[in-house]
C-alpha positions in Angstrom: 5.2 10.4 -0.1 7.8 8.9 2.2 6.0 6.4 4.7 7.4 4.7 8.3 7.4 1.1 7.9 7.9 -1.1 10.7 10.1 -4.2 10.1 10.6 -7.5 12.2 12.0 -10.9 12.0 10.1 -14.1 12.3 11.6 -15.7 14.5 9.6 -18.5 13.6 9.0 -18.6 9.8 12.6 -17.1 9.3 12.7 -13.7 6.7 10.7 -10.8 7.6 7.3 -9.3 8.1 7.4 -5.8 8.0 3.9 -3.6 7.4 2.7 0.1 6.9 1.1 1.7 9.8 -0.3 4.2 7.7 -2.2 1.8 5.4 -4.5 -0.5 7.4 -4.1 -4.0 5.9 -0.8 -3.5 3.9 1.4 -6.3 4.8 4.5 -7.7 2.8 7.8 -10.2 4.1 10.5 -11.0 2.4 13.8 -13.6 3.3 15.8 -11.3 3.7 15.2 -6.8 5.6 16.2 -5.5 2.3 14.6 -7.8 0.2 11.7 -6.6 2.7 11.6 -2.9 2.4 11.3 -3.5 -1.2 8.7 -5.4 -1.6 6.7 -3.6 1.7 7.5 0.0 -1.5 5.4 -2.1 -3.9 2.9 -2.9 -1.7 2.2 0.0 -0.5 2.6 1.9 -4.4 -0.8 -1.1 -4.6 -2.2 0.2 -0.9 -2.2 3.4 -2.6 -3.0 2.4 -6.2 -7.1 0.4 -4.6 -7.2 3.7 -2.4 -7.7 6.1 -5.7 -9.7 3.6 -7.7 -12.2 3.4 -4.6 -12.5 6.6 -3.8 -13.2 7.2 -8.2 -16.1 4.7 -7.6 -17.3 6.4 -4.4 -18.0 9.2 -6.8 -19.2 8.3 -10.1 -21.9 6.6 -8.3 -23.9 9.7 -7.3 -25.8 10.5 -10.8 -25.0 14.3 -11.2 -20.7 13.0 -10.8 -18.8 12.7 -13.8 -15.0 11.6 -14.5 -12.6 14.0 -16.0 -8.9 14.0 -15.8 -7.0 16.9 -16.1 -2.7 18.1 -15.7 -1.1 19.1 -13.2 
């Protein structure tokens, strides 16, 4: 998957702040632009995993629902 991110220099604290507008609340930072971009990749992965877990939880609360793993 590809995501657009916003990379900004943090003039007050130094370093860089980066966010992913497609995933509200998904932010990271780094001392360099390269480090910040590496960190946002990890943050995006964590956000997507969290969203997937939340989605599963919303379905397993239904009495008639069950979770089954399939290989695609």
